[in-house]
C-alpha positions as CSV (number, residue, x, y, z in Angstrom):
1,M,82.3,154.1,88.4
2,A,82.3,152.5,85.0
3,K,79.0,151.4,83.4
4,Q,78.6,147.5,83.2
5,L,77.7,146.1,79.8
6,V,75.1,143.1,79.7
7,N,74.1,141.1,76.6
8,P,70.4,141.6,75.7
9,I,70.0,137.8,75.2
10,E,71.3,137.1,78.6
11,R,69.2,139.8,80.0
12,H,65.9,138.4,78.5
13,V,66.6,134.6,78.4
14,E,64.6,133.9,81.5
15,K,61.6,135.6,80.1
16,A,62.0,133.6,76.9
17,V,62.1,130.3,78.7
18,L,59.1,131.2,80.8
19,G,57.2,132.2,77.7
20,L,58.0,128.9,75.9
21,T,57.0,126.9,78.9
22,G,53.7,128.8,79.1
23,L,53.0,128.0,75.4
24,A,53.7,124.3,76.0
25,L,51.4,124.3,78.9
26,V,48.7,126.0,76.8
27,A,49.2,123.3,74.1
28,V,48.9,120.5,76.6
29,I,45.7,122.0,78.1
30,A,44.2,122.4,74.5
31,L,45.3,118.9,73.5
32,Y,44.1,116.9,76.5
33,L,41.3,119.1,77.8
34,V,39.7,120.8,74.8
35,T,40.3,118.0,72.2
36,S,40.9,114.1,72.4
37,P,44.2,112.7,71.1
38,N,44.7,109.5,68.8
39,Q,41.5,110.0,66.8
40,I,40.8,108.8,63.2
41,E,38.1,109.4,60.7
42,L,35.7,106.5,60.2
43,G,33.4,107.5,57.4
44,Q,32.3,111.1,58.1
45,E,33.1,111.0,61.9
46,K,36.1,110.8,64.1
47,V,36.5,108.0,66.6
48,S,38.8,107.4,69.5
49,P,40.3,104.1,70.7
50,S,37.5,103.7,73.3
51,T,34.7,103.8,70.6
52,I,36.3,102.4,67.5
53,D,35.3,98.7,68.1
54,G,31.6,99.6,68.5
55,K,31.6,101.9,65.5
56,V,33.2,99.2,63.3
57,A,30.7,96.5,64.5
58,Q,27.8,98.8,63.7
59,K,29.2,99.5,60.2
60,A,29.5,95.7,59.6
61,A,25.9,95.1,60.8
62,D,24.7,97.9,58.4
63,V,26.5,96.3,55.5
64,I,24.9,92.8,56.2
65,A,21.5,94.3,56.5
66,R,21.8,96.0,53.2
67,L,23.0,92.8,51.5
68,R,20.1,90.8,52.9
69,S,17.5,93.4,51.9
70,A,19.0,94.1,48.4
71,Q,17.0,92.9,45.4
72,P,18.9,91.0,42.7
73,K,19.1,92.5,39.3
74,T,16.6,90.9,36.8
75,E,16.6,91.2,33.1
76,K,13.4,92.4,31.5
77,Y,12.3,90.3,28.6
78,D,10.8,91.7,25.5
79,A,7.0,91.2,25.7
80,R,6.8,90.9,22.0
81,F,8.0,87.3,22.1
82,D,5.1,86.3,24.3
83,D,2.7,88.1,22.0
84,F,4.3,86.3,19.0
85,A,4.0,82.9,20.7
86,G,0.4,83.6,21.7
87,S,-0.5,84.5,18.2
88,L,0.4,81.0,17.1
89,Q,-2.1,79.3,19.4
90,P,-5.1,79.6,17.1
91,L,-3.1,77.7,14.5
92,G,-2.9,74.7,16.9
93,R,0.9,74.7,16.9
94,T,3.1,74.0,19.9
95,P,4.4,77.2,21.6
96,L,8.0,77.9,20.8
97,P,10.3,76.9,23.7
98,G,12.1,79.6,25.6
99,A,15.5,77.8,25.3
100,V,16.7,75.0,23.0
101,A,19.8,72.8,23.0
102,M,22.2,73.5,20.3
103,G,24.0,70.5,18.8
104,P,23.9,66.8,20.0
105,E,23.2,65.8,23.6
106,V,26.3,65.7,25.8
107,P,27.0,62.0,26.6
108,I,27.5,60.7,30.2
109,V,31.2,60.1,30.6
110,D,33.3,58.6,33.4
111,K,34.3,60.7,36.3
112,I,37.6,62.5,36.0
113,G,39.3,60.1,38.5
114,V,38.4,57.0,36.3
115,M,39.5,58.8,33.1
116,F,42.9,59.5,34.5
117,G,43.5,56.2,36.2
118,Q,42.6,57.0,39.8
119,A,39.8,54.5,40.4
120,G,40.0,51.9,43.2
121,L,38.1,48.6,43.7
122,V,34.6,49.5,44.9
123,R,33.8,48.5,48.5
124,V,31.1,45.8,48.8
125,N,28.5,46.3,51.5
126,R,28.8,44.0,54.6
127,P,25.7,41.8,55.2
128,A,23.7,42.1,58.3
129,K,23.3,39.1,60.6
130,P,22.2,36.3,58.3
131,T,18.9,34.4,58.6
132,T,18.9,30.6,58.3
133,T,16.4,27.8,57.8
134,H,17.2,24.2,58.0
135,G,15.6,20.8,57.7
136,R,15.9,17.3,56.2
137,S,14.7,16.2,52.7
138,T,15.1,13.4,50.3
139,I,16.7,14.9,47.1
140,T,17.2,13.5,43.6
141,E,20.9,13.0,42.9
142,S,22.3,12.2,39.5
143,V,25.2,9.7,39.6
144,G,26.6,8.4,36.3
145,G,23.5,9.4,34.4
146,Q,21.3,7.6,36.9
147,S,19.0,9.3,39.4
148,R,18.8,8.1,43.0
149,L,17.1,9.3,46.1
150,V,19.4,10.5,48.9
151,P,18.4,11.9,52.3
152,V,20.3,15.1,53.2
153,D,20.3,17.7,55.9
154,W,20.2,21.2,54.5
155,V,20.7,24.8,55.6
156,T,19.8,27.9,53.6
157,V,21.6,31.1,54.6
158,S,20.2,34.5,53.6
159,A,20.7,38.2,54.0
160,S,19.4,41.4,52.3
161,F,21.7,43.2,49.8
162,D,21.4,47.0,49.6
163,V,21.3,47.3,45.8
164,K,20.6,51.1,45.8
165,G,23.4,51.8,48.2
166,Q,25.9,49.6,46.2
167,T,24.8,51.3,43.0
168,E,25.7,54.7,44.4
169,L,29.1,53.4,45.6
170,Q,29.8,52.0,42.2
171,R,28.7,55.2,40.4
172,L,31.0,57.3,42.6
173,E,34.0,55.0,42.1
174,Y,33.5,53.7,38.5
175,G,31.2,56.4,36.9
176,A,27.6,56.5,35.8
177,T,28.1,54.1,32.9
178,R,29.1,51.3,35.2
179,E,26.9,51.8,38.2
180,E,24.7,48.7,37.7
181,V,25.5,45.9,40.0
182,I,26.2,42.5,38.6
183,F,26.0,39.8,41.2
184,A,28.3,36.9,41.7
185,P,27.4,33.8,43.8
186,P,27.8,34.6,47.5
187,E,30.1,32.7,49.7
188,I,29.1,31.0,52.9
189,Q,31.2,29.4,55.7
190,R,30.2,27.1,58.5
191,R,31.7,26.1,61.9
192,A,30.7,23.5,64.4
193,R,30.4,24.0,68.2
194,R,33.3,22.3,70.0
195,L,32.8,19.5,72.5
196,D,33.3,22.0,75.4
197,G,30.5,24.2,74.0
198,S,32.7,27.0,72.8
199,W,33.2,28.5,69.3
200,S,36.5,29.2,67.6
201,D,37.3,31.4,64.5
202,E,39.8,28.7,63.5
203,D,36.9,26.3,62.8
204,W,35.3,28.3,59.9
205,K,35.2,26.1,56.8
206,D,34.2,27.1,53.2
207,V,30.9,25.5,52.1
208,K,30.4,24.3,48.6
209,C,27.0,25.6,47.8
210,W,24.4,23.6,46.0
211,P,24.9,24.2,42.3
212,A,21.4,25.2,41.2
213,V,22.8,26.8,38.0
214,V,25.8,26.1,35.8
215,M,27.9,29.2,36.0
216,P,30.1,30.3,33.0
217,R,33.7,29.9,33.9
218,A,35.4,33.3,34.6
219,P,38.4,33.8,32.3
220,G,41.8,34.7,33.6
221,I,43.2,38.2,33.0
222,T,46.9,38.4,32.1
223,L,48.5,41.9,32.6
224,F,51.8,42.9,31.0
225,S,53.9,46.0,30.6
226,A,54.6,47.6,27.2
227,D,56.0,51.1,26.5
228,G,55.7,52.0,30.1
229,K,52.0,51.1,30.2
230,V,50.2,48.1,31.8
231,L,48.0,46.3,29.3
232,A,45.7,43.3,29.2
233,D,45.6,40.5,26.6
234,K,43.0,41.3,23.8
235,E,41.9,37.7,23.4
236,E,41.2,37.4,27.1
237,L,39.3,40.7,27.0
238,K,37.0,39.3,24.4
239,A,36.3,36.2,26.5
240,L,35.8,38.5,29.5
241,D,33.2,40.6,27.6
242,K,31.2,37.4,26.7
243,F,31.5,36.1,30.3
244,A,30.1,39.5,31.7
245,A,27.3,39.4,29.1
246,D,26.3,35.9,30.1
247,L,26.5,36.6,33.8
248,Q,24.5,39.8,33.4
249,H,21.6,38.0,31.8
250,P,18.5,38.5,34.0
251,K,17.7,34.8,34.3
252,M,21.3,34.0,35.2
253,Q,21.3,36.8,37.8
254,L,18.1,35.4,39.4
255,D,19.7,31.9,39.6
256,V,22.8,33.5,41.2
257,V,21.1,35.5,43.9
258,R,18.2,33.1,44.7
259,P,19.0,29.6,43.4
260,L,16.3,27.0,43.4
261,P,16.7,24.1,45.9
262,P,17.5,20.6,44.8
263,D,14.8,18.4,43.2
264,M,13.1,16.8,46.1
265,A,10.9,13.7,46.4
266,R,7.4,14.1,47.6
267,L,6.6,14.2,51.3
268,T,9.4,16.7,51.8
269,H,9.4,20.5,52.2
270,W,11.9,23.2,51.8
271,A,11.4,26.2,54.0
272,L,12.7,29.5,52.5
273,P,14.5,32.0,54.8
274,V,12.0,34.8,54.1
275,I,13.2,38.1,55.7
276,T,10.2,40.4,54.9
277,S,7.4,38.5,53.2
278,Y,7.0,35.8,50.6
279,R,5.4,38.2,48.2
280,D,8.4,40.5,48.4
281,V,10.6,37.6,47.3
282,L,8.3,37.1,44.3
283,K,8.5,40.8,43.5
284,Q,12.3,40.6,43.5
285,D,12.1,37.5,41.2
286,D,9.8,39.3,38.8
287,E,12.4,42.1,38.4
288,Y,14.6,39.5,36.6
289,L,11.8,37.5,35.0
290,N,10.3,40.6,33.4
291,P,13.1,43.2,33.4
292,S,11.3,45.5,30.8
293,E,7.8,45.2,32.1
294,Q,5.9,46.6,35.1
295,P,5.2,44.2,37.9
296,P,2.0,42.2,37.2
297,A,-0.6,41.6,39.8
298,D,-0.2,37.8,39.6
299,L,3.4,37.1,40.3
300,L,5.0,33.9,39.2
301,D,5.8,31.6,42.1
302,R,8.9,29.7,41.0
303,Y,9.4,27.9,44.3
304,G,5.9,26.5,44.9
305,V,6.1,26.8,48.7
306,S,4.9,29.5,51.0
307,G,8.0,29.6,53.2
308,E,5.8,28.8,56.2
309,V,5.0,25.7,58.2
310,V,3.4,23.1,56.1
311,K,-0.2,22.4,57.2
312,K,-1.1,18.8,57.7
313,K,-3.4,17.2,55.1
314,E,-6.9,16.6,56.2
315,T,-7.4,12.9,56.9
316,T,-11.2,13.0,56.6
317,E,-13.1,13.9,53.5
318,L,-15.4,16.9,53.6
319,T,-19.1,16.5,53.3
320,P,-21.0,18.3,50.4
321,A,-22.2,21.0,52.8
322,E,-18.6,21.5,54.1
323,Q,-17.3,21.6,50.5
324,R,-19.8,24.4,49.6
325,T,-18.8,26.4,52.7
326,R,-15.1,25.9,51.8
327,K,-15.8,27.1,48.2
328,L,-17.5,30.2,49.4
329,Q,-14.6,31.0,51.8
330,D,-12.1,30.5,48.9
331,G,-14.2,32.8,46.7
332,Q,-14.2,35.5,49.4
333,R,-10.4,35.2,49.8
334,L,-9.9,35.5,46.1
335,L,-12.1,38.5,46.0
336,D,-10.1,40.2,48.7
337,S,-6.9,39.4,46.8
338,A,-8.4,40.8,43.6
339,R,-9.2,44.1,45.3
340,Q,-5.9,44.4,47.1
341,N,-3.6,43.3,44.2
342,K,-5.7,44.6,41.3
343,S,-5.8,41.1,39.9
344,E,-8.5,40.5,37.3
345,N,-7.7,36.7,37.3
346,D,-8.5,36.5,41.1
347,A,-11.8,38.3,40.4
348,I,-12.7,35.8,37.7
349,E,-11.8,32.9,40.0
350,A,-13.9,34.3,42.8
351,G,-16.9,34.5,40.4
352,N,-16.3,31.0,39.2
353,R,-16.6,29.7,42.8
354,A,-19.9,31.5,43.1
355,I,-21.2,30.0,39.8
356,D,-20.4,26.5,41.1
357,I,-22.6,27.1,44.1
358,L,-25.4,28.6,42.0
359,N,-25.3,25.5,39.7
360,D,-25.3,23.1,42.7
361,K,-28.9,21.7,43.0
362,D,-28.2,20.6,46.6
363,A,-27.1,24.1,47.7
364,T,-29.3,25.7,50.3
365,A,-31.1,29.0,49.8
366,A,-28.6,30.6,52.2
367,D,-25.7,29.3,50.2
368,K,-27.1,30.6,47.0
369,T,-27.8,34.0,48.5
370,K,-24.2,34.2,49.5
371,A,-23.0,33.0,46.1
372,E,-25.2,35.6,44.3
373,R,-23.7,38.4,46.4
374,L,-20.1,37.0,45.9
375,K,-20.7,36.8,42.1
376,A,-22.0,40.4,41.9
377,E,-19.1,41.7,44.0
378,A,-16.6,39.7,41.8
379,D,-18.1,41.1,38.6
380,Q,-17.9,44.6,40.0
381,A,-14.3,44.2,41.1
382,K,-13.4,43.0,37.6
383,R,-15.0,46.0,36.0
384,D,-13.3,48.3,38.6
385,I,-9.9,46.8,37.8
386,I,-10.4,47.3,34.0
387,R,-11.6,50.8,34.4
388,E,-8.7,51.9,36.7
389,A,-6.2,50.2,34.3
390,L,-7.6,52.0,31.2
391,A,-8.1,55.4,32.9
392,G,-5.9,57.9,31.0
393,K,-5.1,55.2,28.5
394,A,-2.7,53.6,31.0
395,P,-1.6,50.1,30.3
396,R,-3.1,47.3,32.3
397,P,-0.7,45.6,34.8
398,G,1.9,43.6,33.0
399,V,0.7,44.7,29.5
400,Q,2.8,47.0,27.2
401,P,0.8,49.3,24.9
402,A,1.1,48.2,21.2
403,G,3.5,50.2,19.2
404,Q,5.5,51.6,22.1
405,P,9.0,50.4,23.1
406,A,9.3,48.6,26.3
407,K,10.5,50.7,29.2
408,K,13.2,49.5,31.6
409,R,11.5,49.1,34.9
410,E,12.8,50.8,38.0
411,R,15.0,48.5,40.1
412,L,14.1,47.6,43.6
413,P,16.3,49.0,46.4
414,T,17.1,45.7,48.0
415,Q,17.4,42.1,46.9
416,Q,17.4,39.0,49.2
417,I,20.3,36.8,48.5
418,W,20.6,33.2,49.7
419,A,22.7,30.1,49.2
420,H,22.1,26.4,50.0
421,D,24.4,24.1,52.0
422,A,22.8,20.9,50.7
423,G,25.6,18.7,49.5
424,V,25.3,15.0,50.3
425,G,27.3,14.3,53.4
426,S,28.1,18.0,54.0
427,I,26.1,18.4,57.2
428,V,26.4,15.9,60.1
429,N,23.1,15.6,62.0
430,G,23.3,15.9,65.7
431,E,25.8,18.8,65.4
432,T,25.3,22.5,66.2
433,Y,26.4,25.0,63.6
434,Q,26.8,28.7,63.0
435,Y,26.9,30.2,59.5
436,R,28.2,33.5,58.0
437,L,28.2,34.8,54.4
438,R,29.6,37.6,52.3
439,F,28.5,39.2,49.1
440,R,30.4,39.2,45.8
441,I,29.9,41.4,42.8
442,Y,31.5,41.5,39.3
443,N,34.3,44.1,38.9
444,R,32.9,46.4,36.2
445,L,36.5,47.6,35.4
446,A,38.0,44.2,35.1
447,G,40.6,44.1,32.3
448,M,41.1,47.9,32.3
449,P,44.4,48.5,34.1
450,E,44.5,52.1,32.7
451,K,41.5,53.0,34.9
452,F,43.0,51.9,38.3
453,N,45.4,53.7,40.5
454,K,46.7,50.1,41.1
455,P,46.8,48.4,37.7
456,E,46.9,45.0,39.3
457,D,43.3,45.6,40.5
458,A,42.2,45.1,36.8
459,A,43.0,41.3,37.2
460,T,40.3,41.0,39.9
461,V,37.1,39.6,38.3
462,F,34.9,39.3,41.5
463,I,35.1,41.7,44.4
464,A,34.2,40.2,47.8
465,G,32.9,42.1,50.8
466,E,33.4,41.5,54.5
467,W,32.1,38.4,56.3
468,S,28.9,38.9,58.2
469,E,28.6,38.2,61.9
470,P,27.7,34.6,62.8
471,S,24.1,33.5,62.6
472,D,22.2,32.1,65.5
473,A,23.2,28.5,66.4
474,I,21.4,25.8,64.5
475,W,21.0,22.3,65.9
476,I,20.6,19.6,63.2
477,E,18.1,17.0,64.5
478,L,19.3,13.4,64.6
479,S,18.1,11.3,61.7
480,T,18.1,8.2,64.0
481,K,16.9,8.0,67.6
482,F,16.9,5.0,69.9
483,F,15.7,4.2,73.4
484,V,16.7,1.3,75.7
485,T,13.4,-0.4,76.5
486,S,14.3,-4.0,77.5
487,D,17.1,-6.1,78.9
488,N,18.0,-9.8,79.1
489,K,20.5,-10.5,81.9
490,K,20.7,-14.2,81.0
491,E,21.7,-13.5,77.4
492,E,23.6,-10.3,78.5
493,E,21.9,-8.3,75.9
494,I,19.5,-5.3,75.7
495,G,16.6,-4.4,73.4
496,V,16.4,-1.0,71.7
497,E,13.4,0.7,70.2
498,F,14.6,2.5,67.1
499,F,13.3,5.4,65.0
500,R,14.7,6.5,61.6
501,W,13.9,9.2,59.1
502,F,13.4,7.5,55.8
503,D,12.3,9.1,52.5
504,G,10.5,11.9,54.2
505,V,8.7,10.0,57.0
506,W,9.7,8.6,60.4
507,V,9.6,4.8,60.6
508,K,10.5,2.1,63.2
509,P,11.3,-1.6,62.9
510,E,8.6,-4.0,63.8
511,R,11.0,-5.9,66.1
512,R,13.3,-4.5,68.7
513,I,17.0,-4.3,67.8
514,K,19.2,-6.3,70.2
515,G,22.8,-5.6,71.2
516,T,25.6,-6.9,73.4
517,V,28.8,-5.3,74.7
518,G,31.1,-4.3,71.8
519,A,28.2,-4.4,69.2
520,L,27.2,-1.5,67.0
521,L,23.5,-0.7,67.0
522,R,22.6,-1.9,63.6
523,D,19.9,-4.0,61.9
524,K,17.9,-4.3,58.6
525,Q,14.2,-4.8,58.5
526,R,11.4,-4.3,56.0
527,V,8.9,-1.7,57.2
528,P,5.8,-0.2,55.6
529,T,6.4,3.3,53.9
530,P,4.6,5.4,51.3
531,A,5.6,4.4,47.8
532,I,7.8,6.9,46.0
533,D,5.9,6.8,42.7
534,D,2.5,6.9,44.4
535,P,2.3,8.0,48.0
536,S,-1.3,6.8,48.3
537,K,0.1,3.2,48.0
538,V,2.1,1.3,50.6
539,D,5.6,-0.1,49.9
540,R,7.7,-2.4,52.2
541,P,11.4,-1.5,51.4
542,E,14.3,-2.9,53.4
543,V,15.5,-0.1,55.7
544,E,18.8,-0.1,57.5
545,F,18.6,1.1,61.1
546,L,22.1,2.3,62.1
547,A,23.1,4.5,64.9
548,D,26.5,6.0,65.7
549,A,26.6,4.2,69.0
550,T,28.7,1.2,70.1
551,I,27.8,-0.5,73.4
552,V,30.7,-0.2,75.9
553,D,29.2,-1.6,79.1
554,I,26.0,-3.0,80.4
555,D,25.2,-3.0,84.1
556,F,21.9,-4.9,84.7
557,D,21.5,-3.7,88.3
558,R,22.9,-0.2,88.6
559,G,21.7,2.1,91.4
560,F,20.8,5.6,90.6
561,R,18.7,8.5,91.7
562,E,16.6,10.4,89.1
563,R,17.2,14.1,89.1
564,K,14.2,16.5,88.6
565,A,13.8,20.2,88.6
566,G,13.4,21.6,92.1
567,T,11.1,24.4,93.3
568,T,13.8,27.1,92.7
569,P,14.9,27.9,89.1
570,K,18.4,26.5,89.7
571,G,17.3,23.8,92.2
572,V,17.5,20.0,91.6
573,K,15.3,17.5,93.3
574,F,16.5,13.9,93.6
575,A,14.1,11.0,93.5
576,P,14.4,8.0,95.9
577,P,17.2,5.5,95.2
578,A,16.4,2.9,92.6
579,S,18.1,0.4,90.4
580,S,17.8,-0.2,86.6
581,C,19.7,-1.6,83.7
582,S,22.4,0.9,82.6
583,V,24.0,1.0,79.1
584,V,27.0,3.1,78.2
585,F,27.5,4.0,74.5
586,V,30.4,5.7,72.6
587,D,30.1,7.4,69.3
588,S,32.7,7.9,66.5
589,R,34.0,11.1,68.1
590,G,34.7,9.4,71.4
591,R,31.8,10.9,73.3
592,L,30.2,8.7,76.0
593,Q,26.6,8.7,77.1
594,E,24.7,6.5,79.6
595,R,21.1,5.3,79.2
596,F,18.8,3.9,81.9
597,E,16.1,1.5,80.8
598,S,13.6,2.7,83.3
599,L,14.0,6.3,82.2
600,D,14.1,5.6,78.4
601,K,10.8,3.8,78.6
602,I,9.0,6.9,79.8
603,H,11.2,9.5,78.1
604,P,9.3,12.5,76.6
605,D,11.3,12.3,73.4
606,K,10.1,8.7,72.9
607,K,6.5,9.7,73.2
608,D,7.1,12.5,70.7
609,M,8.7,10.2,68.2
610,T,5.9,7.8,68.5
611,S,3.5,10.5,67.5
612,R,5.6,11.5,64.5
613,L,5.6,8.0,63.0
614,W,4.1,7.5,59.6
615,V,0.8,5.6,60.0
616,Q,-0.3,3.2,57.2
617,P,-3.7,4.3,55.9
618,K,-6.6,1.9,56.6
619,T,-8.0,0.1,53.6
620,R,-11.7,0.1,53.0
């Protein structure tokens, strides 16, 4: 039998495959059982996917901790400079500074946006809800060079202006060199309540404010294009600079923000719409009256009123004992004011009151004891004020040290701004009004079109803010009031008791005014009133008694039932049936009203008006 030949590779292939498989198995066992796959080195250690997030977070926390605990590098100064500076002290020289400025000071320049024409009109702060006061006065009006007395109803509208906030807005928009606010007269509007009791935004009307100061006329600004640039006329710019300088004058600014009321005849009073206190208003005035001085203790009162309810004058003279008591009370009040306001003048006045009592031979021992104590305390208060003012060589209030330039005082954060609606015939008495106002300021970039992102804004001289919300409703009291108090069926006429406000007082005719159907309530009679030139004397001018009421109908025997308030808040209680003379009137606006003689005779308003009548003083 022949020997079979087999290839060695074929003979050992199965063993080779088995060996390779065994090696692969050993590699897998070593990779997955002895070591972990997908590992990386993080620092000096290897981490797997399951631990890498925690390791990285720990590393980050370590870095943050080292940053927080690290000490900044500091330079060590040469101690020889301190030794050198100290060696100069015995010579009485000022120690050398550690750092000095090289060259001139860097001036304050406009912000980049203003320099490159990116400025916009500054926003003007919106007022809060305005405060109002109103009343009736007799003012002096000049017509054709002649003065005449005219009764007017007036309203003063006021709100506080945030000067500090507006200054910051202007600094951010216009730059530090133009941050100061220059006020323009505020604008006010008025609307009347409709006949149905509603208000409408369509009824707002501009009010021509009382011109307490003659304002310089704002020049126009003409802009034109040249060589691709917007320019302003040079002559107009010169006029604008003068206008801004005149407007910025402190006295002018004071008359703009708080104008004085019209000149009034005596026996009238103007109530100011004080928001915080009357002294605060005087402090705000002093900022313009003394712009370069510190506020004095005794502020100038340019209004001459307290802003409060006027106290009635005493009709009886004080006895000598009462006069001494009053003088001691005034002295104590002045002493308290001197201590509180650091006013040397008040301390002197308090001492003068005490001296008057000490020199009064009729003063009692108790009065003189009080006067001696008051004088001693006033003298001590005066010495305390002088000592405190001179402590540390500080100037006394309102006094600038000699040889030193005046410092510009720090501006107050707020200013109260008001305007008067006091034109003759502007307000109709008997109406109910609401007011609103808005602030206006001078555009500090007027005439500079190159500064604005909208060059046309340079033609705006005054920038107006938003209108405030409406004020509370104001009812203007009637200047004439009448009541039906008699009737004559035979003559078909009625008698009216009339009251009229005349030259600061309420007066009534000595005789009833009579009227028939179709007649207007009107009559002229001479009545006693205080003399204008001397109120202590009595005059008898001819006064016209006129009411906006025309008689439409008279019913001499009209049945009615009087209505009274019931026991419940909304309840009405009717009186028993009765009859009385009824009169129907119509006014110029077509409104009708009916009056009953029996009710007018006992009307509470008639009793009130009787108590308000001016009474002729008795002659001795």
